[in-house]
Steps between C-alpha positions, in 0.01 A plus 500: 500500500325801645407519866123515558544767766755778536673434830660843523249620758561191714875562492450864595277395789764247609773767496280744693425232759866403525617856560221558750631201696855633465375830645340320793821308565723808479261699720518229767881462487651844430505733800531819292176423316325421827629813672366733231175301459527437127205285388589157363319566173719807441815304580396218266403743225829684522687168493303398191579835340871445557480151348309628196732793439810284532361261238492194727130448429309586186149630562327724250390838629162467328427184702578682825282791391216258436532352849523847655187609317294201616628501858429873524142438389462230763627738769256769388209254503597386849436854627129429473537180699647669806296619794569733786592342834217659696221458245233471770592817686408824318724743688484795260283650231761387243451133587437416132843641411686225683644187349454434129330828412784706646767281340330518159466878529867547583611264221265674258663832585865394509504315167403807291746710702779254416403503134493880489821553695700195393819513295322419174239776532722788384555543128 
């Protein structure tokens, strides 16, 4: 019998959530991680990487790429939803360059620079 829905994406989301919680727990309990201010998402991601590379969990790379692609799009869309803290006080002539406009401009400049100077750009 075939499943009506492929549950691979749900399992990937469950593993990502689990390792995020592991990162939060390790960040709260391990003094070394606290001292050097490692973010919990980085700790959880590195822990998940170790589990994947050791073969303890089996998650396809394409499924992780799919999640990364969609979550990156959500983060880019959220740039337009931000606002500057002092939106009512125009303190400079570049007032329009604060908040989402400035963030979008910087992201729009850094992404092509990464593509041009990244490891896969030289042939």
